[in-house]
C-alpha positions as a printed Julia matrix, in Angstrom:
131×3 Matrix{Float64}:
   0.0    0.0    0.0
   1.32   3.42  -0.83
   2.12   5.95   1.86
  -0.62   8.23   0.48
  -3.28   5.51   0.83
  -2.18   4.84   4.4
  -2.22   8.56   5.22
  -5.77   8.91   3.85
  -6.93   5.8    5.73
  -5.47   7.14   8.99
  -7.25  10.46   8.47
 -10.57   8.72   7.8
 -10.16   6.51  10.88
  -9.38   9.45  13.15
 -12.36  11.4   11.72
 -14.86   8.58  12.24
 -17.77   9.3   14.62
 -17.67   7.27  17.83
 -19.28   3.86  17.54
 -18.88   3.56  13.77
 -15.27   2.38  13.56
 -15.99  -1.23  12.56
 -18.23  -0.1    9.7
 -15.63   2.41   8.48
 -12.85  -0.19   8.6
 -15.04  -2.58   6.6
 -15.74   0.15   4.02
 -12.05   1.07   3.79
 -11.22  -2.58   3.12
 -13.68  -2.59   0.22
 -12.21   0.58  -1.3
  -8.53  -0.28  -1.06
  -6.35  -2.9    0.6
  -6.27  -2.21   4.34
  -3.73  -3.85   6.6
  -5.39  -3.22   9.95
  -2.37  -4.7   11.74
   0.15  -2.32  10.18
   1.78  -0.09  12.81
   0.34   3.12  11.3
  -3.26   1.84  11.12
  -3.05   0.17  14.54
  -1.81   3.44  16.03
  -4.61   5.38  14.31
  -7.21   3.0   15.81
  -5.59   3.27  19.26
  -5.57   7.08  19.0
  -9.21   7.01  17.87
 -10.22   4.92  20.9
  -8.34   7.17  23.32
  -9.59  10.4   21.73
 -13.19   9.18  21.98
 -12.76   7.67  25.46
 -13.95   4.35  24.07
 -15.83   2.22  26.56
 -14.41  -1.3   26.7
 -16.78  -3.93  28.14
 -15.48  -5.81  31.17
 -16.4   -9.24  32.38
 -16.56  -8.06  35.96
 -19.51  -7.59  38.32
 -17.84  -4.48  39.82
 -17.78  -2.33  36.7
 -19.35  -2.98  33.33
 -17.15  -0.68  31.18
 -13.64   0.73  31.28
 -13.02   4.07  29.49
  -9.76   4.24  27.56
  -7.82   7.37  28.47
  -4.28   8.41  27.67
  -3.75   9.29  31.34
  -4.37   5.67  32.36
  -2.02   4.22  29.74
   0.91   2.31  31.23
   2.34   0.74  28.09
   1.53  -0.41  24.58
  -2.16  -1.31  24.69
  -2.09  -1.52  28.5
  -4.27   0.64  30.77
  -4.44   1.04  34.54
  -7.78   0.8   36.34
  -6.82   2.38  39.65
 -10.2    1.8   41.29
 -10.02  -1.98  40.83
  -6.2   -2.25  40.96
  -6.05  -3.92  37.53
  -4.09  -3.46  34.34
  -6.03  -4.31  31.18
  -4.4   -5.21  27.89
  -6.72  -4.03  25.11
  -7.24  -5.2   21.54
  -8.1   -1.86  19.96
  -9.43  -3.34  16.72
 -11.89  -5.65  18.48
 -12.57  -3.25  21.36
 -12.12  -5.87  24.05
  -9.9   -6.85  26.95
  -7.26  -9.43  26.02
  -5.81  -9.95  29.49
  -6.11  -8.66  33.04
  -3.32  -8.31  35.6
  -3.56  -7.42  39.26
  -1.41  -4.48  40.3
  -0.34  -2.81  43.51
   0.15   0.73  42.19
  -0.27   3.12  45.08
  -1.3    6.76  44.72
  -1.43   9.61  47.17
  -4.74   9.59  49.1
  -5.91  12.88  47.58
  -5.35  11.48  44.07
  -7.25   8.3   44.96
 -10.13  10.42  46.3
 -10.18  12.48  43.1
 -10.13   9.31  40.98
 -12.97   7.9   43.05
 -15.13  10.98  42.41
 -14.25  10.97  38.71
 -15.06   7.26  38.42
 -18.42   7.76  40.11
 -19.26  10.68  37.83
 -18.17   8.72  34.75
 -20.29   5.74  35.84
 -23.37   7.98  36.24
 -22.73   9.55  32.84
 -22.26   6.15  31.22
 -25.42   4.82  32.82
 -27.43   7.82  31.64
 -26.17   8.17  28.06
 -24.94   4.72  27.02
 -27.61   2.35  28.3
């Protein structure tokens, strides 16, 4: 694939409205060859998910979704859930958790309190607008 095609595909991916990524990727594949696992396209999808605070479904009774945020990123495709003391490895193309690790990351009490309030507010928002 030419660099121009890849550049256009990245732009289209990053401009996609939230929730329509799978349809756009399918359409891009029909228009021109799309290597979704190429580093440039994978990075565009990861950026898209973080920019839109994508909600990743969890298989946990404690919390039904985990929002992807750059501030919770701890490595390539890995995100820290401070409230539940977990690190999730995310498949950005499928929008799902690949693996879960327990962690013992400790934060200052005031930061934990702030995160608790933000998590509660995010949960209320999610419940109201995404259910």
